[in-house]
KOLTOR-823325 format. One record per residue (C-alpha): residue in one letter; x, y negated, z negated. Coordinates in pm, 1 decimal, always signed. Layout:
# residues N
KOLKE  code         x         y         z
KOLKE     A         X         Y         Z
...
//
This chain:
# residues 136
KOLKE  code         x         y         z
KOLKE     M  +15369.4  -14464.1  -10590.1
KOLKE     K  +15361.5  -14412.7  -10963.7
KOLKE     V  +15328.5  -14066.0  -11104.6
KOLKE     S  +15244.4  -14029.4  -11470.0
KOLKE     S  +15489.8  -13807.8  -11655.3
KOLKE     Q  +15252.9  -13764.7  -11946.2
KOLKE     T  +15105.1  -13425.7  -12014.2
KOLKE     P  +14730.3  -13418.8  -12063.9
KOLKE     R  +14623.6  -13453.3  -12423.9
KOLKE     V  +14437.7  -13158.4  -12568.3
KOLKE     R  +14204.3  -13186.7  -12862.4
KOLKE     R  +14016.0  -12916.6  -13045.9
KOLKE     V  +13643.0  -12974.7  -13073.6
KOLKE     T  +13396.3  -12763.3  -13266.8
KOLKE     R  +13053.8  -12710.0  -13115.5
KOLKE     V  +12754.9  -12545.1  -13281.2
KOLKE     V  +12511.6  -12330.2  -13082.6
KOLKE     R  +12178.8  -12355.3  -13262.1
KOLKE     E  +11921.2  -12263.0  -13001.3
KOLKE     I  +11878.6  -12067.4  -12678.7
KOLKE     D  +11582.7  -12181.4  -12475.3
KOLKE     P  +11357.2  -11878.2  -12411.4
KOLKE     W  +11255.2  -12019.4  -12072.4
KOLKE     S  +11622.9  -12036.7  -11969.1
KOLKE     A  +11679.6  -11682.8  -12098.2
KOLKE     L  +11381.8  -11569.0  -11887.5
KOLKE     K  +11510.9  -11731.7  -11568.1
KOLKE     V  +11871.5  -11617.2  -11609.3
KOLKE     G  +11768.0  -11268.1  -11720.3
KOLKE     L  +11524.9  -11226.0  -11431.3
KOLKE     V  +11780.0  -11329.5  -11168.4
KOLKE     F  +12054.8  -11119.1  -11331.3
KOLKE     H  +11841.4  -10805.7  -11352.6
KOLKE     L  +11702.7  -10848.2  -11000.0
KOLKE     V  +12055.4  -10872.8  -10858.2
KOLKE     I  +12164.1  -10561.4  -11049.5
KOLKE     Y  +11846.0  -10380.0  -10942.9
KOLKE     L  +11887.0  -10463.8  -10574.3
KOLKE     T  +12255.4  -10365.5  -10585.9
KOLKE     L  +12173.5  -10028.0  -10738.9
KOLKE     L  +11885.6   -9974.4  -10496.3
KOLKE     V  +12105.3  -10038.8  -10192.1
KOLKE     A  +12383.5   -9822.7  -10339.0
KOLKE     S  +12142.9   -9534.3  -10399.7
KOLKE     V  +12007.7   -9553.7  -10043.7
KOLKE     L  +12362.0   -9553.3   -9904.5
KOLKE     L  +12460.3   -9263.1  -10130.1
KOLKE     W  +12152.0   -9066.5  -10021.7
KOLKE     S  +12234.7   -9130.8   -9655.9
KOLKE     V  +12591.0   -9009.6   -9698.8
KOLKE     A  +12479.5   -8702.1   -9896.3
KOLKE     S  +12218.5   -8621.4   -9633.7
KOLKE     A  +12463.6   -8663.6   -9344.6
KOLKE     T  +12728.5   -8443.0   -9506.3
KOLKE     G  +12482.9   -8167.3   -9599.8
KOLKE     T  +12527.0   -8211.3   -9973.0
KOLKE     I  +12152.7   -8233.1  -10033.0
KOLKE     D  +12095.9   -7902.0   -9851.8
KOLKE     N  +12371.9   -7741.2  -10058.2
KOLKE     I  +12210.1   -7861.8  -10382.4
KOLKE     E  +11869.2   -7735.1  -10268.8
KOLKE     R  +12015.5   -7389.9  -10190.8
KOLKE     F  +12199.6   -7388.3  -10524.2
KOLKE     L  +11877.2   -7459.4  -10713.9
KOLKE     E  +11693.8   -7190.1  -10514.6
KOLKE     S  +11953.5   -6939.9  -10638.7
KOLKE     F  +11809.0   -6984.1  -10989.8
KOLKE     G  +11476.6   -6829.8  -10887.8
KOLKE     W  +11276.0   -7103.0  -10718.5
KOLKE     E  +11118.5   -6976.7  -10399.5
KOLKE     S  +11166.8   -7307.8  -10224.8
KOLKE     F  +11313.0   -7627.8  -10355.3
KOLKE     Q  +11332.9   -7948.8  -10153.0
KOLKE     F  +11407.1   -8307.0  -10238.2
KOLKE     N  +11149.9   -8549.4  -10102.5
KOLKE     G  +11356.0   -8857.5  -10017.4
KOLKE     L  +11060.1   -9092.4   -9976.8
KOLKE     A  +10905.7   -8989.5  -10310.3
KOLKE     L  +11241.5   -9032.3  -10484.3
KOLKE     F  +11288.0   -9377.0  -10329.3
KOLKE     L  +10938.9   -9493.6  -10429.8
KOLKE     N  +10988.1   -9369.1  -10786.0
KOLKE     I  +11322.9   -9546.8  -10812.2
KOLKE     L  +11165.3   -9859.3  -10662.7
KOLKE     F  +10881.5   -9880.0  -10915.9
KOLKE     L  +11082.2   -9762.5  -11217.5
KOLKE     G  +11352.8  -10015.5  -11131.9
KOLKE     L  +11101.9  -10300.6  -11116.6
KOLKE     L  +10961.1  -10187.7  -11449.8
KOLKE     G  +11316.3  -10186.6  -11588.6
KOLKE     V  +11374.4  -10541.0  -11459.8
KOLKE     V  +11059.3  -10664.9  -11634.6
KOLKE     L  +11133.9  -10482.4  -11960.4
KOLKE     L  +11500.5  -10585.4  -11978.2
KOLKE     T  +11413.1  -10947.9  -11900.1
KOLKE     A  +11150.0  -10941.7  -12175.3
KOLKE     L  +11415.4  -10798.8  -12407.4
KOLKE     W  +11645.0  -11092.2  -12325.8
KOLKE     V  +11366.2  -11340.1  -12408.8
KOLKE     L  +11293.4  -11154.5  -12731.7
KOLKE     G  +11665.9  -11161.3  -12813.1
KOLKE     A  +11674.3  -11538.6  -12755.8
KOLKE     M  +11377.6  -11585.7  -12989.3
KOLKE     V  +11534.9  -11368.3  -13259.2
KOLKE     F  +11861.9  -11561.1  -13217.4
KOLKE     N  +11671.1  -11888.1  -13266.7
KOLKE     L  +11506.3  -11755.8  -13583.6
KOLKE     I  +11838.0  -11637.5  -13727.4
KOLKE     T  +12018.7  -11962.4  -13646.1
KOLKE     D  +11742.1  -12153.0  -13826.6
KOLKE     L  +11843.7  -11958.8  -14137.2
KOLKE     V  +12223.2  -11968.6  -14107.3
KOLKE     G  +12281.9  -12291.5  -13915.6
KOLKE     G  +12410.1  -12161.5  -13583.6
KOLKE     I  +12730.8  -12026.1  -13436.0
KOLKE     R  +13042.1  -12243.7  -13445.4
KOLKE     V  +13255.5  -12236.3  -13131.3
KOLKE     S  +13594.1  -12408.6  -13103.3
KOLKE     V  +13663.0  -12560.1  -12763.7
KOLKE     L  +13985.8  -12716.7  -12632.6
KOLKE     E  +13919.8  -13030.3  -12429.8
KOLKE     E  +14186.6  -13172.0  -12199.2
KOLKE     E  +14192.2  -13543.4  -12134.9
KOLKE     V  +14221.4  -13603.5  -11761.7
KOLKE     V  +14438.3  -13899.8  -11663.4
KOLKE     V  +14323.3  -14055.4  -11338.0
KOLKE     A  +14559.6  -14290.6  -11156.4
KOLKE     P  +14406.7  -14613.8  -11029.2
KOLKE     V  +14314.4  -14614.2  -10660.3
KOLKE     S  +14559.5  -14897.2  -10581.7
KOLKE     D  +14856.9  -14691.0  -10711.0
KOLKE     Q  +14774.5  -14399.4  -10480.8
KOLKE     F  +14806.7  -14605.6  -10163.8
KOLKE     G  +15116.2  -14799.5  -10263.5
KOLKE     S  +14942.8  -15136.2  -10301.1
KOLKE     Q  +14974.5  -15341.4  -10616.5
//
């Protein structure tokens, strides 16, 4: 069995990024923001459950009543619905901002020629199949 003692060759290649497809920015941005939104939504529900179970919410309500309110209560369902709709609005707005950013990037790169990125490429040496099994 022959093993190559050569190290892989590395060459430096320069690439130029000239355009970001707005449709791709929309898809990636939408998925990214939905994942972040769902993560924060689940985390807020879990945090509310823990705060409710430990009595922290009642303590905060009593603390706010000490400032002069006759009665102060958090409405968990109303808070959840507001977070739900405001979060969806945030997902739509932030995704639109990503698409707008991609379009502005495209306009700027038309003027300046793009962004140059240097990449190191390694040449992969693949041994022939016959050498791997000991046959010649």
